[in-house]
Structures are given as structure tokens and as C-alpha cells.
C-alpha positions as MATLAB code, in Angstrom:
seq = 'MDQGGEAVRPKVAGGRAGDPFAPIADFGFLSDCETTALVAPSGNIEWMCLPRMDSPSVFGSILDRDAGYFRVGPAGVEVPAAQRYIPGTMVMETTWWVHGGWLVVTDALLMGPWHHETERSHTHRRAPTDYDADHVLLRMVRCVNGQVQARLDCMPVFDYGQTPARWEHTGAGYHEAVARGNGVGLRLTTDMNVGFEGSLATARTLLKQGESRFVALSWSEHAAPSSWEEAQERLVWTVHHWQHWLDRGRFPDHPWRSHLQRSALTLKGLTFAPSGAVAAAATTSLPETPGGDRNWDYRYTWIRDSTMALWAFYTLGYDWEANDFFYFITDVAEAAEGKLQIMYGLDGREELPESTLEHLTGYDNARPVRIGNEAYMQAQHDVWGAIIGSIYLFVRKRDRLDDRLWKIVVKQVEDALANWRTPDCGMWEVRGEPQHFTSSKVFCWVAADRGARLARVRGDKERAERWQAAADEIHADVLANALDERGVFTAHYGATALDASALLIPLLGFLPADDKRVRETVLAIADELSEDDLVLRYRATETDDGFESEEGTFTICSFWLVSTLVMIGELDRARALCEKLLSYASPLQLYAEEIDPHTGRHLGNFPQAFTHLALINAVMQVINAEGAREQPPLA';
ca = [
      69.509  117.164   67.327;
      67.026  115.737   69.674;
      64.102  118.085   70.512;
      65.783  119.738   73.171;
      68.675  120.626   70.930;
      71.187  118.163   72.347;
      73.464  116.508   70.095;
      72.638  112.601   69.768;
      75.145  110.258   70.971;
      74.967  107.156   68.524;
      75.460  103.692   69.821;
      78.362  102.387   67.739;
      80.896   99.869   67.926;
      83.357  100.205   70.742;
      80.860  102.167   72.771;
      77.479  100.500   72.810;
      75.126  100.957   75.958;
      75.182   97.429   77.319;
      78.474   96.442   75.892;
      80.469   94.140   78.458;
      83.445   96.029   80.124;
      86.906   94.710   79.310;
      88.733   93.021   82.280;
      90.865   95.934   83.860;
      93.870   93.874   83.232;
      93.381   93.993   79.683;
      93.886   97.629   79.161;
      97.073   99.132   77.828;
      98.313  102.425   79.281;
      99.767  105.385   77.365;
     101.427  108.401   78.594;
     103.415  111.519   77.767;
     103.873  112.455   81.410;
     101.140  114.902   81.455;
      98.258  113.003   79.949;
      97.307  109.241   80.232;
      95.015  106.949   78.322;
      93.810  103.524   78.647;
      93.439  101.387   75.583;
      90.852   98.511   75.453;
      91.643   95.253   73.499;
      88.997   96.419   71.031;
      91.195   99.369   70.041;
      88.899  101.732   72.065;
      90.532  104.534   73.985;
      88.124  104.199   77.044;
      89.771  106.633   79.468;
      91.478  109.792   78.834;
      91.278  113.166   80.783;
      92.471  116.472   79.193;
      94.675  118.674   79.445;
      95.986  116.381   82.061;
      95.638  113.143   83.941;
      93.594  114.385   86.790;
      91.249  116.759   84.621;
      87.748  115.822   83.762;
      87.489  112.763   81.286;
      87.071  113.426   77.566;
      86.681  109.647   76.792;
      85.274  107.847   79.892;
      83.490  104.716   78.600;
      85.359  102.604   81.120;
      82.877  104.050   83.548;
      79.880  104.305   81.649;
      79.455  103.151   77.807;
      77.849  106.560   76.925;
      80.894  108.678   78.430;
      82.993  108.957   75.332;
      85.265  106.862   73.199;
      87.764  106.663   70.524;
      88.125  103.693   68.385;
      90.486  102.964   65.342;
      90.319   99.111   64.147;
      88.609   96.714   61.796;
      85.169   97.200   60.941;
      83.087   94.291   62.714;
      85.924   92.711   64.507;
      86.742   93.777   68.165;
      88.802   90.982   69.685;
      92.626   91.306   68.590;
      94.916   88.575   67.823;
      97.465   90.247   69.987;
      98.687   93.361   71.918;
     102.105   94.453   72.954;
     104.305   97.272   73.736;
     106.928   98.104   71.158;
     109.874   96.786   73.284;
     111.056   99.310   75.899;
     108.402  102.164   74.997;
     105.107  103.258   76.078;
     103.824  102.774   72.460;
     101.385  100.077   71.784;
     100.450   97.816   69.035;
      97.202   95.955   68.706;
      96.931   93.447   65.865;
      93.651   91.968   64.351;
      93.027   89.458   62.157;
      89.657   89.556   60.034;
      88.589   87.365   57.068;
      90.664   88.675   54.228;
      93.623   90.278   56.074;
      95.507   91.395   58.980;
      95.484   95.172   60.730;
      97.945   96.846   63.037;
      97.161   99.795   64.992;
      99.994  101.477   66.781;
      99.116  104.122   69.570;
     101.140  106.781   71.137;
     100.873  109.856   73.243;
     103.695  111.644   71.206;
     106.720  112.975   72.671;
     108.929  115.694   71.071;
     111.640  118.163   71.805;
     111.318  120.765   74.296;
     108.846  123.418   73.050;
     109.533  126.584   74.987;
     112.484  127.859   73.796;
     111.316  131.413   73.183;
     108.898  131.708   76.241;
     108.778  129.892   79.642;
     106.211  127.185   80.063;
     103.192  128.078   82.457;
     103.168  124.549   83.961;
     106.637  123.425   84.555;
     108.268  123.997   87.990;
     110.812  121.254   87.549;
     114.050  121.734   85.303;
     112.917  121.176   81.897;
     114.636  118.268   80.113;
     115.392  117.890   76.293;
     112.022  116.490   75.737;
     108.220  117.536   76.297;
     104.728  116.139   75.663;
     103.455  117.032   72.382;
      99.963  116.983   73.508;
      98.761  114.563   70.595;
      97.221  111.040   70.606;
      98.657  109.505   67.658;
      96.946  106.368   66.056;
      98.679  104.648   62.979;
      96.582  102.052   60.997;
      98.585   99.646   58.754;
      97.454   96.705   56.493;
     100.066   93.912   56.698;
      98.375   91.308   54.701;
      95.422   90.802   52.479;
      92.951   93.863   52.721;
      90.767   95.111   55.619;
      88.070   97.668   56.159;
      89.343   99.989   58.753;
      87.200  102.358   60.855;
      87.469  105.493   62.804;
      85.018  106.263   65.509;
      85.744  109.418   67.698;
      82.918  110.359   70.178;
      84.167  112.864   73.103;
      81.881  113.639   75.802;
      83.226  116.276   77.981;
      83.204  116.800   81.607;
      82.834  113.142   82.762;
      80.317  112.326   80.082;
      78.372  115.463   80.680;
      78.655  117.494   77.590;
      78.667  115.884   74.021;
      80.882  117.009   71.295;
      79.751  119.341   68.490;
      81.978  118.803   65.563;
      82.703  120.733   62.445;
      85.000  120.542   59.767;
      88.003  122.947   59.376;
      90.338  123.455   56.313;
      89.457  123.028   52.749;
      88.332  119.005   52.783;
      87.371  116.326   55.139;
      90.672  115.767   56.703;
      90.310  118.036   59.807;
      87.701  118.502   62.259;
      87.326  120.329   65.633;
      85.196  119.792   68.705;
      85.049  122.148   71.780;
      83.554  121.688   75.393;
      84.312  122.337   79.165;
      87.341  124.650   78.219;
      88.934  121.882   75.876;
      89.405  122.353   72.120;
      90.014  119.178   70.152;
      91.284  118.853   66.774;
      91.076  115.642   64.743;
      93.505  115.286   61.822;
      93.631  112.423   59.479;
      94.258  111.283   55.990;
      90.932  109.653   56.052;
      87.790  111.466   55.159;
      85.774  112.322   58.217;
      82.242  112.752   58.481;
      79.762  113.360   61.510;
      76.839  111.513   62.857;
      75.751  113.708   65.720;
      78.415  113.984   68.301;
      80.382  111.001   66.369;
      83.164  111.803   64.177;
      83.684  108.689   61.891;
      85.632  107.590   58.861;
      86.217  104.314   56.958;
      88.400  103.264   54.468;
      89.688   99.917   52.614;
      93.267   99.199   53.308;
      95.121   96.835   51.108;
      98.432   95.157   51.936;
     101.098   97.670   52.622;
      98.752  100.378   52.837;
      98.636  102.908   56.004;
      96.606  105.696   57.469;
      97.038  108.048   60.503;
      94.685  109.610   62.868;
      95.813  112.305   65.354;
      93.843  114.060   67.926;
      95.530  117.225   69.537;
      94.487  119.525   72.163;
      96.911  122.337   72.568;
      98.937  124.941   70.628;
     101.308  122.502   69.395;
     100.465  121.095   65.720;
      99.390  117.684   64.866;
     100.959  115.659   62.061;
      99.640  117.027   58.998;
     100.750  113.948   56.624;
     101.387  110.226   57.175;
     105.321  110.874   56.625;
     105.338  113.428   59.534;
     103.164  111.176   61.622;
     105.694  108.365   61.070;
     108.566  110.535   61.696;
     107.195  111.725   65.161;
     106.196  108.116   66.194;
     109.745  107.050   65.564;
     110.916  110.113   67.614;
     108.715  108.916   70.444;
     109.822  105.285   70.477;
     113.342  106.240   70.550;
     112.835  108.791   73.345;
     111.354  105.767   75.533;
     114.044  103.381   74.638;
     116.838  106.058   75.295;
     115.015  106.747   78.564;
     114.935  103.175   79.462;
     118.652  102.802   78.588;
     119.632  105.227   81.201;
     118.476  102.609   83.962;
     120.318   99.877   85.648;
     118.671   96.533   85.288;
     119.976   93.152   86.305;
     120.531   90.531   83.529;
     117.771   88.180   84.751;
     114.549   86.677   83.359;
     112.502   89.019   85.721;
     114.307   91.921   83.965;
     111.291   92.803   81.852;
     108.964   93.333   84.803;
     111.505   95.708   86.242;
     111.643   97.596   83.097;
     107.799   97.784   82.355;
     107.526   98.767   86.048;
     109.802  101.642   85.541;
     108.315  102.760   82.397;
     104.747  102.623   84.259;
     106.136  104.834   86.931;
     107.622  107.151   84.553;
     104.262  107.426   82.711;
     102.400  108.219   86.010;
     104.913  110.922   86.969;
     103.386  114.521   86.033;
     106.651  116.008   84.542;
     105.697  119.693   85.230;
     105.850  119.077   89.081;
     107.578  115.693   89.374;
     104.638  114.556   91.497;
     103.966  110.504   90.876;
     100.117  109.831   90.690;
      98.773  106.855   92.612;
      97.085  105.583   89.625;
      95.791  106.886   86.115;
      91.905  106.309   87.049;
      89.082  107.028   89.328;
      86.574  104.504   90.667;
      87.626  101.308   89.151;
      86.090   99.012   91.701;
      88.066   97.135   94.587;
      85.199   94.767   94.803;
      83.157   93.832   91.719;
      79.928   95.642   91.670;
      80.725   97.341   94.981;
      81.155  100.694   96.492;
      85.103  100.616   97.139;
      85.717  103.215   94.519;
      88.134  105.824   94.909;
      89.812  108.561   92.890;
      93.667  107.820   92.722;
      94.501  110.711   90.342;
      96.760  112.145   93.050;
     100.023  111.716   94.843;
     100.343  110.362   98.368;
     103.216  111.401  100.784;
     103.625  107.810  102.002;
     104.623  106.818   98.482;
     107.418  109.109   98.393;
     110.241  106.925  100.332;
     109.444  103.770   98.119;
     109.383  105.856   95.013;
     112.646  107.442   95.876;
     114.023  103.860   96.767;
     112.792  102.225   93.327;
     113.978  105.200   91.320;
     117.392  105.412   92.925;
     117.803  101.503   92.855;
     117.165  101.462   89.165;
     119.431  104.400   88.396;
     116.623  107.141   87.764;
     118.178  109.724   89.867;
     116.672  112.715   88.014;
     113.015  111.260   88.752;
     113.641  110.415   92.245;
     115.021  114.098   92.824;
     111.905  115.431   90.997;
     109.673  113.786   93.213;
     111.653  114.542   96.202;
     111.524  118.284   95.170;
     107.790  118.133   94.936;
     107.414  116.572   98.359;
     109.704  119.158   99.791;
     107.621  122.014   98.050;
     104.349  121.006   99.610;
     105.938  120.408  103.017;
     107.588  123.669  102.733;
     104.389  125.177  101.844;
     102.460  123.611  104.751;
     103.680  125.719  107.494;
     100.940  124.172  109.602;
      99.628  120.649  108.876;
     101.256  118.359  106.316;
      98.563  116.597  104.229;
      98.603  112.844  103.683;
      97.987  113.605   99.835;
      98.200  116.490   97.397;
      97.022  117.215   93.825;
      99.539  116.628   91.030;
     100.355  120.487   90.937;
     100.612  120.610   94.760;
      97.131  121.910   95.469;
      95.696  121.220   98.744;
      91.794  120.750   98.523;
      90.668  117.691   96.796;
      86.972  117.879   97.462;
      85.165  114.475   96.837;
      81.912  114.115   94.946;
      79.758  111.530   93.202;
      78.945  111.398   89.516;
      75.562  110.131   89.801;
      74.970  110.023   86.002;
      77.644  107.616   85.361;
      76.860  103.745   85.776;
      80.378  102.920   86.927;
      82.652  100.098   85.814;
      80.519   96.933   85.286;
      77.813   98.907   87.462;
      80.105   99.349   90.365;
      78.753  102.584   92.113;
      79.290  105.403   93.019;
      81.837  106.980   90.692;
      84.005  109.480   92.846;
      86.060  112.515   91.871;
      88.208  113.986   94.335;
      89.409  112.327   97.629;
      88.121  113.473  100.969;
      90.887  111.304  102.546;
      92.997  114.481  102.091;
      91.457  115.630  105.288;
      92.327  112.607  107.318;
      94.689  112.410  110.172;
      97.280  109.796  109.276;
     100.428  109.735  111.208;
     102.423  108.093  108.537;
     103.207  111.181  106.627;
     105.890  112.519  108.998;
     107.903  109.316  108.774;
     107.301  109.118  105.117;
     108.739  112.621  104.435;
     111.621  112.348  106.877;
     112.682  108.948  105.423;
     112.642  110.370  101.880;
     114.810  113.191  103.217;
     117.168  110.795  104.717;
     117.420  108.889  101.611;
     118.188  112.019   99.451;
     120.632  113.273  102.078;
     122.378  109.911  101.997;
     123.076  110.137   98.116;
     124.547  113.660   98.884;
     125.951  113.725  102.429;
     124.579  117.392  102.619;
     121.750  118.716  104.600;
     120.966  122.516  103.566;
     118.946  124.994  105.589;
     115.924  124.663  103.582;
     115.549  120.843  104.155;
     116.676  121.254  107.746;
     113.919  123.457  108.369;
     111.536  121.041  107.101;
     112.858  118.206  109.179;
     112.685  119.887  112.382;
     109.107  120.962  111.574;
     107.856  117.710  110.609;
     109.758  115.594  113.269;
     108.324  118.049  116.101;
     104.808  117.521  114.446;
     105.336  113.659  114.632;
     106.619  113.907  118.227;
     103.598  116.044  119.243;
     100.979  113.586  117.766;
     102.302  110.105  117.981;
     100.474  109.249  121.076;
      96.923  109.884  119.441;
      94.871  107.746  117.518;
      94.504  108.038  113.660;
      92.777  106.756  110.445;
      96.021  104.670  109.616;
      97.605  103.969  106.307;
      94.625  102.426  104.747;
      92.645  105.405  105.465;
      89.879  103.443  107.067;
      86.637  105.543  107.336;
      85.718  103.979  110.767;
      86.817  105.045  114.255;
      90.515  106.268  114.585;
      92.507  103.696  116.297;
      96.337  103.484  117.627;
      97.482  101.746  114.387;
     100.703   99.883  114.770;
     102.086  101.065  111.409;
     101.286  104.729  112.348;
     103.402  104.376  115.529;
     106.293  102.735  113.530;
     106.139  105.832  111.088;
     106.342  108.180  113.910;
     109.303  106.281  115.229;
     110.898  106.486  111.654;
     110.384  110.285  111.944;
     112.032  110.512  115.160;
     114.931  108.012  114.222;
     115.965  109.274  110.814;
     115.520  112.726  112.432;
     117.992  112.174  115.006;
     120.549  110.783  112.398;
     119.802  113.833  110.137;
     120.564  116.132  113.351;
     123.855  114.339  113.712;
     124.630  114.887  110.120;
     123.742  118.640  110.737;
     125.665  118.842  113.954;
     122.825  119.533  116.100;
     123.648  117.537  119.155;
     120.750  118.719  121.410;
     118.060  117.760  118.799;
     119.826  114.438  117.916;
     119.823  113.205  121.627;
     116.091  114.447  122.270;
     114.755  112.825  119.053;
     116.535  109.687  119.602;
     115.148  109.601  123.186;
     111.729  110.015  121.771;
     112.419  107.211  119.185;
     113.382  105.045  121.783;
     110.079  105.879  123.606;
     107.960  105.177  120.476;
     109.906  101.828  119.924;
     109.342  100.652  123.507;
     105.502  101.795  123.337;
     105.095   99.674  120.196;
     106.692   96.546  121.756;
     104.501   97.101  124.867;
     101.270   97.400  123.198;
     101.123   96.164  119.690;
     102.009   92.339  120.217;
      99.609   89.728  120.844;
     100.376   86.667  123.239;
     102.193   84.851  120.529;
     104.690   87.786  119.957;
     103.031   88.660  116.560;
     102.426   92.514  115.811;
      98.731   93.208  115.460;
      96.927   95.904  113.440;
      96.243   98.417  116.175;
      96.782   98.460  119.926;
      94.397   96.096  121.817;
      93.361   94.222  118.622;
      93.995   90.501  117.895;
      93.480   91.085  114.054;
      96.554   90.896  111.781;
      97.189   93.742  109.388;
      99.746   93.396  106.459;
     101.120   97.001  107.050;
     103.187   95.198  109.946;
     105.394   93.734  107.107;
     106.936   97.215  107.014;
     108.494   96.960  110.421;
     111.596   95.074  109.043;
     111.604   97.026  105.866;
     111.660  100.311  107.723;
     114.391   98.927  110.050;
     112.071   99.165  113.175;
     113.121   95.789  114.122;
     116.135   93.685  112.668;
     114.813   90.758  110.330;
     116.345   88.106  112.500;
     114.328   89.246  115.499;
     111.735   86.370  116.498;
     108.966   88.860  116.666;
     109.459   89.716  113.018;
     109.821   86.294  111.882;
     106.575   85.163  113.727;
     104.705   88.271  112.349;
     105.863   87.483  108.882;
     104.892   83.948  109.047;
     101.617   84.598  110.646;
     100.575   87.134  107.701;
     101.777   84.749  105.182;
      99.779   81.829  106.843;
      96.737   83.605  108.356;
      96.071   86.704  106.336;
      96.445   85.375  102.802;
      94.188   83.789  100.302;
      95.686   81.216   97.850;
      99.070   82.791   99.186;
      98.067   86.276   98.271;
      97.895   88.852  101.027;
      94.891   90.680  102.251;
      95.301   94.398  103.893;
      93.231   92.953  106.748;
      90.093   91.011  107.119;
      87.106   93.200  106.586;
      85.363   91.313  109.212;
      87.863   92.077  111.820;
      88.460   95.747  110.986;
      86.083   98.702  111.036;
      86.839  100.443  107.748;
      83.376  102.016  107.190;
      82.218   99.396  104.559;
      80.346   96.244  104.442;
      81.662   94.674  101.210;
      84.735   92.646  100.958;
      87.914   93.388   98.804;
      90.599   91.471   96.865;
      94.084   90.744   98.143;
      96.562   93.930   97.963;
      99.181   93.337   95.584;
     101.637   95.563   97.238;
     101.161   93.506  100.629;
     101.880   90.438   98.828;
     105.147   91.886   97.248;
     106.110   93.232  100.792;
     105.700   89.709  101.796;
     108.109   88.759   99.174;
     110.582   91.266  100.396;
     110.187   90.266  104.115;
     110.396   86.480  103.469;
     113.711   87.174  101.662;
     114.834   89.187  104.867;
     114.080   86.407  107.220;
     115.933   83.789  105.209;
     112.831   82.153  103.381;
     114.327   82.529  100.141;
     112.778   79.540   98.372;
     109.381   80.512   99.534;
     109.860   84.042   98.693;
     111.078   83.136   94.856;
     107.854   80.943   94.767;
     105.508   83.788   95.823;
     107.284   86.131   93.518;
     107.003   83.794   90.571;
     103.250   83.637   91.228;
     102.647   87.213   91.690;
     104.649   88.000   88.375;
     102.320   85.251   86.525;
      99.560   87.372   87.763;
     100.576   90.496   85.775;
      98.500   91.620   82.933;
      99.071   90.666   79.371;
     101.284   93.812   79.034;
     102.941   93.260   82.660;
     100.763   95.968   84.443;
      98.880   95.643   87.861;
      95.770   97.133   89.331;
      95.582   97.713   93.150;
      94.155   94.271   93.867;
      93.845   90.640   92.783;
      90.761   88.331   93.258;
      92.850   85.009   94.558;
      90.386   82.928   93.124;
      90.002   84.010   89.794;
      93.179   86.299   89.341;
      90.975   89.219   88.096;
      92.475   92.495   88.738;
      90.466   95.030   90.959;
      90.948   98.668   91.652;
      92.597  101.478   90.014;
      94.842  100.828   87.200;
      97.906  100.864   86.548;
      98.825  101.338   90.554;
     102.223  102.926   91.078;
     102.372  101.602   94.671;
     102.151   97.964   93.346;
     104.848   98.700   90.706;
     107.043  100.242   93.431;
     106.789   97.343   95.532;
     107.186   94.903   92.946;
     110.551   96.640   92.237;
     111.726   96.269   95.727;
     110.644   92.763   95.976;
     112.065   91.509   92.615;
     115.530   93.204   93.563;
     115.463   91.553   96.919;
     115.112   88.182   95.593;
     117.595   88.898   92.704;
     120.234   90.108   95.106;
     119.703   87.430   97.573;
     120.014   84.439   95.149;
     123.135   86.167   93.669;
     124.655   86.314   97.381;
     123.845   82.890   97.821;
     125.184   81.749   94.419;
     128.416   83.312   95.428;
     131.284   81.155   96.545;
     132.412   81.345  100.128;
     135.374   83.523  100.971;
     138.578   81.235  101.555;
];
């Protein structure tokens, strides 16, 4: 203890103040669909929030080296020989070579059978499945050759690095310890002997070839494994769970299949199972500019993600996941009898107040560190088109539009028609002056156009005609005001600057892909709004977004370009760009939000759902187009 009575936080391997931060792309991603964790190459858990993915962090050393960590690995060696996922799973293996032997650590957030057979869950709104999160982080250590000194260091710091843990033993020996803080109780269970150094729980042991140990960290009433044999059994259950889940999907037999599968697993891992919401990312405040201030909290769900998420899940055969997200979206829309927000908490909560954590240094000194996201209060006109587009996709799968959905359709289409003429903050959530953004008008058109189609399904002739007339009016307004003298769509009315969101024009069906204006826009963005072939959202010098700093290329926009190049017939160029983008994937085939085109460095929150959604769209577009080209002509 120091003189003030606060537990001392030791500076030990994997969490030393001043340690270099691992590149964002080098982290592994774990999930049990309620909690997520990021694993550094050193074997260090550097990001984990409890009890769910948008809660305060318990391990937060990705944002400050003193904000908590949990390392299991060889003593004295941090750089691994390799990292991989066990194929078809969210279970990671990290392998080290040290002088004298080889060590493998296997990490998983355990899954188990459905727990609530005798009482209802207090968190689940969606229909329960046969499986459930075990609320246990399991770390298995195995010496595969020679002998290795293994070390365990667990130093939670609750509430985003503000409350150090106070460990105490429980049980008869040295194999269990508990710590509590900020309303979270942690239990460390292991077959190693645990001791304490201030707020650090630590153990070390010499492993010889063929020997193994386990460490389990649990935080609920569900028991952790109490022996190595039980830990191994539950690990195997988790491996099989993920492989069985992946087997439900439909994936083409193609060299890019593994990218589709990893993207599907990542999206499932970002899905909050109790509500069906898909988090935009697992993290907050990973910088979009190295050392910069474009640092946001993405642990929420955006309405605009819904249409693309449904398309991706339906395309790959995951109707259950698509429907769960759809029901979440319709739940919040039904609750929003007034104004539909652009984003919500994973449990559907509306208020996401933004604040800065001044005590955290930030990832590689990128400050401020933010929690919450005040963009939830912004006016963004894409929300109506996104939700109506989602309902349209859902109804097309069923050819049925019930009273509950129809009520939502009417409300959201009418809101779009009441507001489409006014400026907004755009889909990039700029914090400069509102504008008449082209993409916002296009999404309002989607609301009216798809609304008219749904009205025809419903048999409401009056609304179908009125909404179609409004769609035609919005369409004409965009064509009259959003084109430059070359016939290229610009960022907003009266602008000359380009914006990658214009790539959505053919993707959303606003104009056909063979329209000259579409082709000219796609090629202009490819040639003028890109750096080393990778696409920027916009040029910061040309768009008032409220910040002075630059940013990397937006990977979702680059994948949109792939899709639109396919649509305009530039298949060879699309394939070349797609190959390039896939080569930028992390060693574990994950993506952050942005890529520095000059270094290949990943930037922004990680892993990013929207990027993986766009990857699925683009890769399937290329694969399908190649298949069509390879088919012999009809006689």
C-alpha cells in the first residue's frame, strides 16, 4: 500500500509504463456474444469490458499501460512465433519459441449450453438458442517441446483504469482468488499457485514437454472450470460450437472463402446476443489519425448498418442473426414514437452521453479518450432510408407485412418526407455546419421508394402513389443539385468536392449502374479520391468536419468501390483492388476502420463491423461476376 492506502500497481511484463503499443492490426479478437476481448501478440489481454462489451473496462492497457492487463505466456519473451485462430472458431492460439522449448497458449471466451432452464434470463429479449455465454475467459497453457518457464500476471483495474483490484485468496489453497470493484466480481481459478503483489495476481511454473496448465477468469454465477480436465472439455465444446455455427452458413468454394468466413465470425462476435444488436466495433478511442484526436466510442449500434448487415447475413445463410438484428431495429423504432435516433446502446437505450477520460493517456498517446458518443443527438437523414430498406429486405424474404411493421413504415416514411429538404450532418457525422448532403437525400429517396413498394404489398394504393411521387421529387432534386459540370455526384449541394458515400447511389438502386453519371462518379472517386488505390471518405481540406487533422483511407469505402466497379463492368479493376484490400487484412484476417495507404497500418476502432459487412458485399460481387463471365453463352 502507498501512504494514501491505495494498492500499488506493479510495472510488470505486458503492462509496463512506456511499453510500445502493439499495432492495432496485431490484436486478436475474442467474443462470447456478450463480452469481447482483444489479445496482444505478447499474450496480453489489453481490452476487456465487463460484464458486457459496452461496460467500463477491467483490462484497458490498450488505452493506457496502467489501465489493467492479463498476460499468460513465457517468462522473459513477449514476441510470439505465430498467432492463429483454430479454424472456423473464435478460439485463438499463440505460440512462442524460447531458449529451451515451445509454448502454446489457447484463449477463448467460453460458450456453453443454455443456462436458464429453471428461471428466465434478465437480459435476453431475443429467442434463446441452445447455447449461451459462460462468462468465463479461459487460457490454456501447453508446453509442446522442451521446457518453458510460464508466467501468469493478472492485474485488473476497474472502471476504465480508475480502481485497482484488491485480491484475496478463497478456498483451501492457492488456486483461487477473488477481486471486486465497480460492481464487478472477478474470480481467478487455476491449477497454478497464485500469489499477490499489490493489485497483481501472479503465478509462475516450469512446464516440461507434454505438460499443461489452465487459468480461468469468471465474473458471474456460472462456475469456471475447476480442473484441467474440465477446462479442456469446455474448450472443446466452445470450439465445436463455433465450427457448427460456421457450418450453417453458405460460402462459395473460392480462394477468398476464408475472408468471408472470418468476417462472418467477426460479425457474430460483435453481435450482442440478448438483444440482437450488432456493435460497430469492440473498442473506444483507437485513433483514426496516429496521435490525433479523431477518437470515438464505437461500442454501439448504428441504424445505418442495418440494411447492409441484413444483406450480409441473408447472403451467407444466417437468417437467424439477420432476423435478430432486424427485430432489435424494429424494437427501437417502435419505441421511438417521436424521433428515431441514428444509433443506440446495445440494449436499446437512447442516451449515450459523451465524456472524456482525462486520466488515460490514450493508445500511443492519442487523446482524448472518449466514452459515449454525442453523435446520437445529431440529425442524420439516412436513418429513415436505412430502416425502411431493412424492412423491405425482411418483407421480401417473407412476402408478408404485418400491422406492427406497417405502423413503423408509415411513421418513418412520413418523417423522411417531412425532413428531406432540410440540411443534416451526413452519414459521416461531421461536426461542422449541416449541409444538404447527397447521400442523405438518396437515403430519403430510399425511404420513399421502398415505402411505396411496401405500400403496394400492403394494398394501400393512396400511400403507394403519394410516396412514389415524393420519391420521384427527391430523385429529381438530387439530379438537379448534386451533380458538378462533369456530371459527377458531389458531397453536397453546391459543392465541388467528392465524397465516397456517392458510391451508394448504384448500390442502393438510385440510378442503374449503366447510367453515365454513375460510371463517371465511380471512376472519379477511384482516380481522384484515393491514395494508392485506397479510398478516402472525403478530403479533410475540402470538407468542414470540425477537425484539423487528417485521417486514413476508409476501408468500407474501398470495398464499396470494388462493388461499384463490378457493377459498371470494370471487373478486372475490381478484382485487382479487392486482392489489394484483402492483402491488407490483419494476420488474423481482421480489419479496423481505416488503413494508412502509405504504411498499411490499421487505424481506428477494431474490429470494425461495417468494414467486414462491406467486405462480404464486395467479395461476393466479384465472385458472382467472375462466375457469370466464366459461364458459356446460351446456345
